N, C-alpha and C positions, 0 to 999 in steps of 0.2 A: 532789420538787424535787431538782435536782442535775444537773450536766452529764452527758449521755448520748450514746450512739451508737445508731443505728437502721439495720438492714440487712435485705436480702432478696436473693433470687436462686435459682440452681439449681446443682446439680452438673453439670459438663461431660459426664462419662461415668460410667456405673454402675461400671465397673471401677476407678475412682479412689478409691472410698470406703475400702477398707482402708488405702491409703497415707495418705489424709488423717487417718484415725483414728490411725495410728501416729505421724505427725508431731506432731499435737496432743498425744498422750499423752507423747511425748518432751519436748516443750516444757514441759508441765505438770510432769513429773517433775524437769526441770532447775530450775524455779522453785519446786518444792515446792507446787504448786497442786493442790487436790482436783479430781478428774475423774470422770465417769461415762460408761461406754461402753454404748451401746444395741446394737441389731443391727448386726453388722459387715459384712454382705455382702447386697446386694440379690439376690432370687431369680434364679437363672441369670445373675447379673451383668448384668442388663438392667433398664431402667426399665419400669415397668408403665403402661399407658394407664389402667387402673382405679386410682383412688386408694384406698389401704387406710389408713384412719385408726386402725387397731388396732396397726399395727407402726410403730415409729420406728427410724430408722437413723442412726448417727453417734455423736457424742461431745459432751459438754458439760464445761466446766471453769470453775473459779472462781479468778481471780487474787486476791491479797491485797487486802482491803478493797474488793472490787468485787462487783457482782452477777454471777451465773452467765452465761457466754457459751455459747450453744448453737449447735453446728454439726450440726444434726439435720435429717433429711430424711424426706419421705414416699416411698413406692415409685415415684413419678414423678420423683424427684430434686429436688423443690422444697424449699428451706430452710423450716423451720417452727419455731414456738415450741412445744416439747413441753407446757408448762404450759397454753397456750391450747388446744391440741388436747385435752388431758385434760379441760378444763372446758367444751368446746364440745359442745352437744347437737344443734344444727342445722347440718348440713354442706351445706345447699343453697348454690349458688354465691354468692348475694348475702349470705349470712350468714357464710361461712367466710373471707372475705378477710383478716380480722384475724389469722388464724393464721400468715400468711406473712411477717410482719414481726417481728423480734426487737428489743427495746429493752433496753439495758443501761446502768445508771448506773455511770459510771466515776469520778465526782467524788471519792469518798473514797479511791480507789486512788492518786490523785495524778497529776501531770504525766508522770513517767517511765513508770509502768505504762500509762497511757493511750497514750502515744507507742509503747510496745512493742506494745500491742494493735493499734494502727493499722498498724504495720509488719508484724505478723503477718497481718492481713487483706489487706494489699497483696500479700504473697507468696501467700496462699491464693487470692486473686482471679486472679492470673496463672497459677497451676498447676491449680486445681480448679474454678473457678466460671464460669458464663456468666450473662449478664444481671444481674450483681451491682450492687447499689446500696447506697451507704452515705451516711447523713447523720450528720455528726459535729458536735455542737454546739460543739466547740472550733475547728472549721474546719480542723483539721490534715489530715484526709483530703483535703479539697478543695484546700488551699493548700500543704501541707508547710512551713508557716511556724511555726517554734517560738515565736517572739515572740508572734504572734497567739494561738497555743494557750495560752501561759502567761497572757496577759492575760485570755482568756476564763475560765480557771480562777479567776483573781483576782476577776473579776466575780461568778461563781457563789458563790465563798467569801464575798464580802461580802453577797450576797443572803441566803445561809443564815444568816450571823452576824446580820444585821439582823432576820431573821425570828425567830431564837431570842431575841434581845434584846427584840424587841417582845412576844413571849409571856411573857418573864420580867418585863418592866416594866409590861405591860398584860395581866394574867392573866385567864383565863376565870373568870367569877363562878360561885358555887355554883348549880347547877340551870339554868345558861345553856346553851342548845344552840349548836352551832358556827355556825349561820347568824346567830343573834342576836349572837354574839360578833363576827363579822366585820362586821356592820352597825355595831355600836358602835365597833369599831376604825376603820372607814372614816370614820365621823362625827368621831371624835377626830382623825384625820389631817387631814381637811378644816378643822377648827377651828384646827389648828396652822399651816396654810398661810395663814390670814387675816392 
């Protein structure tokens, strides 16, 4: 639970990878964000037609109070989620699609960091990506509307606060599984609505 961004796409050209890594590394160092560099150059500076799931190229970084953002690629240039690749055992076409979308919760990083991340992605999209798609649950990517983004953050904050309050005022009973808990909670809420 929490406001997130979801993105996918590909690197425009294989030769752009080292520059993208350097830019992200510089941004991460300016903001004192942790980062991890994977392979820095594609073989022969070219995309491969054969997908190699053993080697990951690119960089990931972690803004303050945010989940890790991966700008990582397979040898064919497709953006991938390195964690999903690591835990995928079946790479047949119909099973592997989930590795090509990254989802990052930015809720706890706050409005300003979220906004900075979106601006960074706008720059990266114009310089480095092709077929890039972003879904921003704050709608800032789509609208560039700061007011709307701030309102979305407030809605998610209230949802999280209400969920925490519900679990504190309506706690899980000893030996109650989570399914039984939510059934009991929903029954309680329906009774409150009467």
